[in-house]
C-alpha positions in Angstrom: 11.5 5.3 -1.4 8.7 2.9 -2.2 9.2 -0.8 -1.5 8.5 -2.8 -4.6 8.4 -6.1 -2.7 5.7 -8.6 -3.0 4.0 -9.0 0.4 2.4 -12.1 1.9 -0.4 -10.0 3.5 -2.2 -6.7 2.9 -1.1 -5.6 6.3 2.6 -5.9 5.3 1.9 -3.8 2.2 0.2 -1.2 4.3 3.1 -1.1 6.8 5.4 -0.5 3.8 3.3 2.5 2.8 3.4 3.9 6.3 7.2 3.3 6.5 7.6 5.2 3.2 5.6 8.2 4.4 7.5 8.3 7.7 11.0 7.7 6.1 11.8 11.3 5.5 11.3 12.3 9.1 8.8 15.1 8.4 5.9 12.8 9.4 6.3 10.8 12.5 2.8 9.2 12.7 1.5 8.7 9.2 -1.9 7.4 10.4 -2.5 10.6 12.3 -1.9 12.7 9.2 -3.2 10.6 6.3 -6.1 8.2 5.6 -3.9 5.1 5.3 -6.8 2.8 4.5 -7.8 5.0 1.6 -4.3 5.1 0.3 -4.0 1.4 0.5 -7.4 0.9 -1.3 -5.9 2.8 -4.2 -2.4 1.4 -4.3 -2.4 -2.1 -2.9 -3.1 -4.8 -5.5 -3.8 -8.4 -4.8 -2.6 -11.1 -7.1 -3.3 -14.9 -7.0 -2.8 -17.7 -9.4 -5.9 -19.7 -10.5 -6.5 -23.3 -11.4 -7.6 -24.1 -14.9 -11.2 -24.0 -13.6 -10.8 -20.5 -12.3 -10.5 -21.2 -8.6 -8.0 -19.1 -6.6 -5.0 -21.0 -5.4 -4.9 -19.7 -1.8 -1.1 -20.4 -1.3 -0.4 -18.1 -4.3 -2.1 -14.9 -2.9 0.2 -12.0 -2.6 0.0 -8.2 -2.5 2.1 -5.4 -4.0 2.0 -1.6 -4.3 0.9 -0.8 -7.8 2.3 2.7 -8.3 5.4 4.6 -9.5 6.9 7.1 -7.1 4.9 10.1 -8.5 1.6 8.2 -8.3 2.4 7.0 -4.8 3.0 10.6 -3.5 0.1 12.1 -5.4 -2.2 9.5 -3.7 -0.7 10.1 -0.3 -1.2 13.9 -0.7 -4.8 13.4 -1.9 -5.5 11.6 1.4 -4.1 14.0 3.8 -6.4 14.4 6.8 -7.9 17.8 7.7 -7.4 19.4 11.0 -3.6 19.5 11.2 
């Protein structure tokens, strides 16, 4: 299952992706079988509030996985590494 939490850091969001891939037990080392960075580039979204002048409010930056379950798994599958 995909965690729909808002994360404080991109690394936390990426860890959630890895956990989701490994949760079923069929994959024990997601980073050895999938390009985790490419998956994160497609799925992890950053959000931050802005001042009226358009400046980012640093304390408001957060990350989330922007995908439903079908999109998540399609993206994971698309980034399977060769040579298994």
